[in-house]
C-alpha positions, 0 to 999 in steps of 0.5 A: 906492830903486833897486829900487822904480822903478816909484813914479817913473813919470810914464807909468804912469796913477795908479790902477793900481799905486799906487791912488787909494784915496779915499772918494769917486769918480765914474765917467763913461762918454762917447760921442764925437759929434765926433772932432776935438773928442774928440781936442782934449778928449784933449789938454786932459785929459792934464795933469790925468791923475794918475799913479803918481808923484803918487799913490805920493808922497802916498798915503806922505805920508798913510800916514805922517801918519795913524800919527802921528796914531794911525789918524785921517785926516789933515784937512790931506792933500786931493788929487783924481785922474783916470785915463781909459781907452778901450774899442776902439771909443774908440780906434777914433774916435779914430785913425780906424782900427782899432786891432787889425786882427788879433787871435789867437782866445782871447787878451786882445786878442779880449776886448777888441775884443768888449767884455764884453757879447759874452762869456760871463761867466755875465751871463744873466737878470737879468744879462743885458746887455740889462739892463745900464745901461751897456755892453751895445751896444744903447743909448749905446755907450762909447767912454772911462771918466773916473775921479773920485776925491777925499777930500770930497764937496766937492772930488769934486763940483767936479771932476766938474762941471768934466769934465762941462763939459768934455764938453759943449763938446767934444761929448761924451755922458755915456752914464751916471754912477755914482758910489761911497763908502766906506760910513760909520761902522763900515761903512767899508772893508767892502762891503754885506754886511758884510765887509772888502773889498780885503784880498787886493790882490798886491803889486808888484815893483818898487813895493812894497818886498819883506820882507828875510827873505822876499823874495817878500812885501810888507814889513809884510804878511806873506802879501802876495806879490809879482807881478812887474808886467808881470801888471798893466802892459803891457810888464814882467816877466810871471810866468815870464818870459811875453811880451805879445801886444800891440802897441808902443803898449800899453806902459805901459798896461793893461786895465780892467774896470768892472763895477757890481754889484748886491747883494741884502742881505737876500736873502743874510742871509736864505738864510745864516739858512735853510741854517744850518738845514739844516747843523744838521739835519745836525749837521755845525756846532756848536750854537753857529754862527750866521749870521756863522759861516756866513757866514765860511766862504761868504767865508773871513773874518769881517766884520773881514777875520780869516780863517777859516783862522786862526780858524775859531771866532771873528771876532778883529778885532785880529788883523787890524790886524796886518798877517797878515790874509794870512798863512795858506794852504790846505795844510792844508786840502784837504778844505775842512773849515775854509774850504769849497772854494766860499768866496769866497777860495777861489775867486778866490785858491786860494793853496797849497791846489789840487789837480789831485784829491784827494791830489796835491800842491798846485800852486806858487803861483809861477807857477800862482796869480801869474799869474791875480792882478788889482789891484782897486779900486773902492767901493760904491755905494748906501744902506747895509742891515745888519740886524745894525748900524746906519744908514739905508738900506731893503731895497730900494734899489739898493746894491751894488760898483762893482768896478774891476780891471786887468790884462795879460791879460782872459782869461787873469786876470780872466775865467779866475778869473770863469769857472773858478773863480768860476762854475764848480760843478766847481772844485776839480776832480774832487772826489767832489761837486762844490764848486760855484760861489762862494758869495758872488759866483757864480751859483745852484747847491747847494754841497757842504759837506764835513765829516768823513765827510759831504757836505751839500748847500746851495742857494743863490741868485744874490745879486750881478747884473751891471748893467753893464760895460765892458772898457777900456785905461788907456794910457800918458801918452805914448800919450794924448798920441799919442791927442791927435793921433789917433795909436797911435805916433809911427812913420811911418804905415803900414797893414798888412793882418795875414793869417790864411792863405795859399794858394798859387795851384797853377799859379802856382808858380815860374812865370817866377821868380814865385809867387803867392799868395791871402793870407786876412784881415779887411777894413775893414768886418770882413768876410773878404777875399783879395787876390792877392800875388806873391814873386819868387825871389832873395835879395831875395823882392821881393813884390808886391800883384797884386790888392786885397782882394776879399771871400770872400762872392762865391766859392762855395767860401767860402760861410759863412767868416767868417774863414780860420783855416788852410789845408792842400793835400791832399798827393796831389791838387795838379795833378790833371786841371787841379784842386788841392784843399784842407782849409779850417778857419774858425770858426763860433759860436766852434766850428772845423770844416773843409772840402774845396775844390778849385780849378781851374787858371786861377782867378786868371786867370779867374772864381773863382766857376766855378773853385773848388768845396766838395767836402766840406761843413763838418765837425767836427775830431774827424772827425781822428783826430791832431785829438784834443783840439785845438779850433782849428788855428792854422797848418801847419808841413810837415816838408820832408823827410817829403811824400809819403814812402812814401806819408805826409806829415808835419805839424806843428800848432800849436794853442792849450791853456789859453792856451799854443801848443803842436805835435804831429806828425801824419802823412796818408797817400794815398789816398782816405780820406787816414788820419791819425795823431798820431806825437808828442803835444803839446810846447812851442814852447820847444823850437823855437830858431828860435821863441824868443821867440814865444809864438804863431805867425800863420803859416808861409810857405815860401820858394818857391825855398829848400825843400830846398837843400842838406839846408834849407828856410826859412820866413817865420814870422808873429807879431803885427806882424812876420815873422822867417825860420827854417831847418830842415834835412833828417834826423832832429831836423830842427834848427832856427835862425834865419836872419833876425831879426824885422823890422816886416810894414811891410816886405812891400809887399804886405800894407801899404796 
């Protein structure tokens, strides 16, 4: 079908949208020892990588043959698939440079660059990174993850052996090998706790056929919502038309999370039995309720996959075979009397039942829930154990789930689900009794079991432990070919040093037709640096790098500053007695603070270490009345015709709330106290015509000779690896528009090289 074009993609790797769906799987975690040989290995690997078209075609044929044989797997259809992903460190090894020299704080790109071991995801105690088998940064670093999947053990082993030999020839170290497989017998399709897995996967627009009667759902799978492909693959349409923050080279790729999750099966079932007694003593469950009954409520489904929401009293496996095991919601169960609020299903996908507070109308699934979806892959590992079923495997043997998921934004999707929903004891929020963390996979805690007129507290330990984790990027086949040549793009190479903030050198503005600036950024070694550049007056505004990067650590006024987030000149303290003062915003241990610094005239030509000083040490943002609710300032934009007017200066302050940049209007008064006020609350960037298409502004810089000319002021707007020029008119409303459309940052010679 023409509208299912993604099924024909030979650029997107096969496991992402189509899904390998194999009984046998092995992940090899790799470390490059020789960059040149690693690139040669990539070139040899690229033709072996399975594509979406290949996997989708096979899966369709397999499904058709299976239906023809009344549900039995066809014996003649077999395949072995390979996909590959790279960590940020791996991309750096292959290309010889930082693939993401500048990332927005709090963004998914920052999460990818930092790696999962440095992210606060509740991995403490037995789940602490220092206990991990891979990915903790303390043992061998992981540069790549190779996924091999097959229908048979023999074919899998043969391919893994072949790939291990290729790695050895390229001096690539196998840091860790993780095997996984579908559980045998009656456990097929289930995870180790005994519940059907992978039931709630979303459909993808452009890949899955929509239902003719309800086009927002997948045909033949009632209740399975169709999600825009850009939530899973970079460069495609997203929910609400939101754009990606990723560089061009990431298109048709995706971000992968791999986690080895150990499961304490006997402990889980033992605690279920113990907590069932608590509920029976409280007389809030039926007398005939069993451990299976309570476990189903912790999960949200019975073992067969049948939702508790539709079959609250007993499992009815036949229902789960009719394609209706996702055709349910929680709108009629806001209190969690049927499916508890702490159930795994409600904590990972609240569907149509999430309220801001009791009594409020539920949020719409589109866009609130749809933009948090992920595509899950993976399989169980280890010998099975289930006291309610047959099979080998003792209670103390290692077992668990090899969890793999794909998404276009690690923070907005996987991390949000993990932190804000699964591990949070206060989700959904604003309840009289906190619901508690996810009852199946969440952190240890107290769960509130709600029944009409009564709340019963349950105490649950943690039965799922993180034993390893990696964040990686799954490149397109196009990018994979470029990586074999040590490149991220086929464009002419140009190294741009993105700038975090500009400081206009006070005594060097509009001098002999040039204005001078200090441009702050991050050097090749990751330390904060500053370079000096100049911008000439005139139509071309020729820019020149006047001095190369210098480390901030040598200048007293920047002591302890690891990265300059933003700078704001103190409006009435510019060039007073030969000194100018600035408020400098920077981040310490994840919390933004500000300090007041002073710069003497002549600092650029003289020793800055004696010409600049800290006037006021670091303080919390809470000292600014107008910053209430702001966690981190991103950028300032002075209101051009409202500077030093009636003793006040006005600014638009850009900051980020819930993964979305907004702005507010504040004023700062002249005088010793510099009293500040919030003049207008937060608004979305969509109110700026000149910022159309921009989701996050990095920095504004006033065009020096184009301020308040005929009632108009021009500004350069920097966002990601591009910039544009906008104009803001004087007067009420401050009409704005784009005067020069986006151009690549490489056009700034002073920021290149």
